[in-house]
N, C-alpha and C positions, 0 to 999 in steps of 0.2 A: 695386592688387594686395594689399598688406598691409592689415591691419585697423587702423583708427584708433579714437578714443574713441567716435564715433557708431556705428560698425559693431559695436563690442564691446557697447555697451548694447543695440543693436537685436537682436543675436543672443541675448543673455541674455534679453531680453524675449520673443522668439519661443519660446525653449525653456523659459520660466518658470523660469530658473535664478536663484537668489538665492545669491550667494557666501557660503560659510560659513567660519568660523574653524576648524571641526573638520577640514575638508579643506585648510585653508590656501589658499583660493582668492582670489588677488589677480591679476587679469588684466592683462598688459602691453598698453598701447595706444599707445605711442610708436614710430613707424616708424623714426626715427633710432636709437633705443636698440636696437631689434631688429636692425637691420643692423650696428650696432656690435658687438653680441654675436656675431653670425655671423662678422664679420671677426676679432674677438679670439680666437675658437675656433681659428683657424689650421688649418683642416681641409685634408686632401689633396683634390685635385679628384675629385669624384664619390664621396667617402667616405660610407659609410652611417653615419648618426647615430642614437643612442639618445636619445630625449627622454622625460623623466618628467613626467607631469602636464601634457599639452599644453593642457588647458582648452579655450578657444574657438578656439585655433589660431594665435595671434599669432606665436609663435616658430617654430612648425611651418612656416608659410607663408614666413617669412624664410629658413629652412634650405632648403626646397624651391626657392624663388626663386633661391637661389645654386647650385642644381644638385646638392643632396645628397639622396639617398634617406633617408627617415626611418622608423624603427620607434618608435612612440609607445606608451607604457604609461599608460593612464588608468583610474583606479579608479571614476570616476563614469560609470555606463552611459549616461546621457542625453548627456553630453559626448562619450563615445566613439562613440556612434551618429551624432552630428551632425557630427563632424570630417571624415569623408570627403566629406560633401555640401558643406561649406564649401570644402574644398580643390578639389573638382571644379569648383565654380563659378568659382574664381579662377585655378586652375592645372590645367586639364584634362590628364590623362595623367601627372600627377606620381606618383612612386613612394612611396606611403605604406602602411605596415603598422600596423594598430591592434591592440593587445592590451588587452583589458578585464580588468584585474587590479590587485592591490596590488603596488607595486614592491618591497615588503618581502618578498614571497613568491615572486617569479619566480626561476627557476633557469636558464632559457635563453630566448632571444627569437629570433624569425624574422629572417633576413637577416644574422645575425652582425655587428652593428654594431661598429665599432672605436673610436668616439668617443662620449662622453657630453656632451650639451649640454642643459641643463635649468634652468628656473626652479623650484627646489624649494620645497615647502611648508616654512615656517619650523619647524614643530613636529617634523618627522621628517627634516630635512635630513641630519644626521650619520649616523643609522643607515641611511638609504637609500644614501648614498655608500659606507659601509663594506660594506654587503650587496652592492651591485653590483660593487665591486672584488673582493670575495671570490668571488662566484659567476659572474662573467663575465670570465674571464682574457683574453679577446680584446679588451677595452677597453684601448686604448693611451694615450688621452688623455681629458681631460675639462675642460669649462668649466661650472661650476655657479654659479648665482646664489642666494645665501642671505642671511639676515639679516647685516648688517654685523658684528655682534659674533661671529657664528658663523664668518664668513669670516676674521676675525682669529685665531680659535682654530684653525681648520683649518691655516692657513698659518704659525702661530707656530713659531719655532725654540726649541730647548732654552734655558732660562735667561731667556726673556722673560716678561713679566707675564701674558700670555694663554696661555702654553703649558700644555697639560693633556691629558686623556684623548683628546679628538678629534685633537689634533696628533700625539700619539705613535702612535695606532692608524692614522691615515691614512698616516703615514710608513712603516708596514710595507709598504704597497702602492705608494706613489707619492710623488714630491716634490710639494709643494703650495705655491703662491705666490699672492699677491694679484695680480689682473689688472684692477683698476679698481673704481670706486664707481658705484652706481646710485641716483638719488634716488627718494624715495617717490612723487613726483608723477607718475611714468610708469605707475602702476598704478591700476586700478579694481577694487574700492574701494581708496582710498589707505590703506596700512598706517601704523602710527604709528612705524615705524622705517625707516631707510634700508637698502639692500641692498649687497652686495659680490660681485664676481666672484672665483672661485678657480680657478686653472688646476692641473690634475692631470696629471702625466706618469708613466706606469707605470714602475716599476723592480723589480728582484728584491728579495725580502725579505732580511733579514739572514741571513748564513750561520750557522746555529745547529743544535744537536741538539734544541733545545726546539721544541715545536709552537706554532703561532700561538695556540691556546687557552691554553697555559701562559704564554706571554709576555704575553698580554692580561690574564691573571689577576694578574700582577705589576703591570702598569700600573694596573689598577683599584685594587689594594690601596695602591699608592704615592700615589695621588691621593685616596683616600677620606678621608684626614686630612691635607690639604695642608700644614698648618703644622708637622706633626711630622717629625722626622728619619726617614730610611729605616729605621733600626734599630727605631724605635717603630712606624712605619706598616706595616712588613712582619712584625711580630711574629705577627699572626694567620695570615698566609699561611705563615710558616715554622714556626709552632708555639710560638715563644717569642722574646723579644727577643734572647736569646743565640744562638739558631739563626739568627735574621735577621742578626745581626752576622757570624756565621761565613760565611753565604752571601754576604754583601756583600764581605767581605774576600777570599773565594775568587774572586769575580768582579772583584776589583781596584777596588772602589768604596768610598769613605769612608762608613762607617755614619752619620756625622753629616750627610751630604748630604741634600738634599730631592729629591723626585721631579721637580720642575720643572727640575732641572739635567741630567737624563739624556736621552740620545738613545735611540732604539728599539734600537740595537745593544747598549747597556748593559743595558737591560731584558732583552734576550734572554740576555745573559751571566748575569744573576741567575737567570733561570728555569732555566738549565741546572744550577744547584746543588741543585735539590730532587729 
């Protein structure tokens, strides 16, 4: 029922698809990994899932096999056109909606999915996650497969070595935790890095009078010069080092601290001072 290595290569050959780095096309071909991802997603029975970049349909079939309707967004028109045929041949009658579009541009999707499960292209994983969390408030959970290094960054807590812009911005929308590792050998073509799973659970943003855009501007400024103290890093944002220090002290934050030590709630307090 699911696609294995031979079926993946045969489908690609039939469609004259040559995986490209530009679209981040690395196709899952290991059935055990696919079923493990579906289990790890911890979905409600019959819950509709949003999948980004279904490609040849490996994960799509795994989700449908488990009884989950799928809304899939695929930027490649050849793959988008072939996916319904692949599903119909293996799971007749399965509930699949296809949207041929760029996931960075969608603002609403059919079926109102409440869970995101996706093997995301490495080069756009973070902006896609942030865009979907911002524009689709109905998404309550997510399980995304991304480059292992990106998984570490998304799930990093304040004060850790890998905490940065992705960690802080993701925390505005959701709690993010690592949910397992995926070896490079389960993909075709095989990437030169391993992947990781990140679980996202929606939560309310910090209670603040600042807008999301204002808070994210502070985050960007704080990490643009990572080794600098916040007094120095936020000088451009505030207008001067003195103004930055005043804002930090008003927010109850040590001006000599660095951005990687602050939680998103603290960034919000700083943004309120401008």
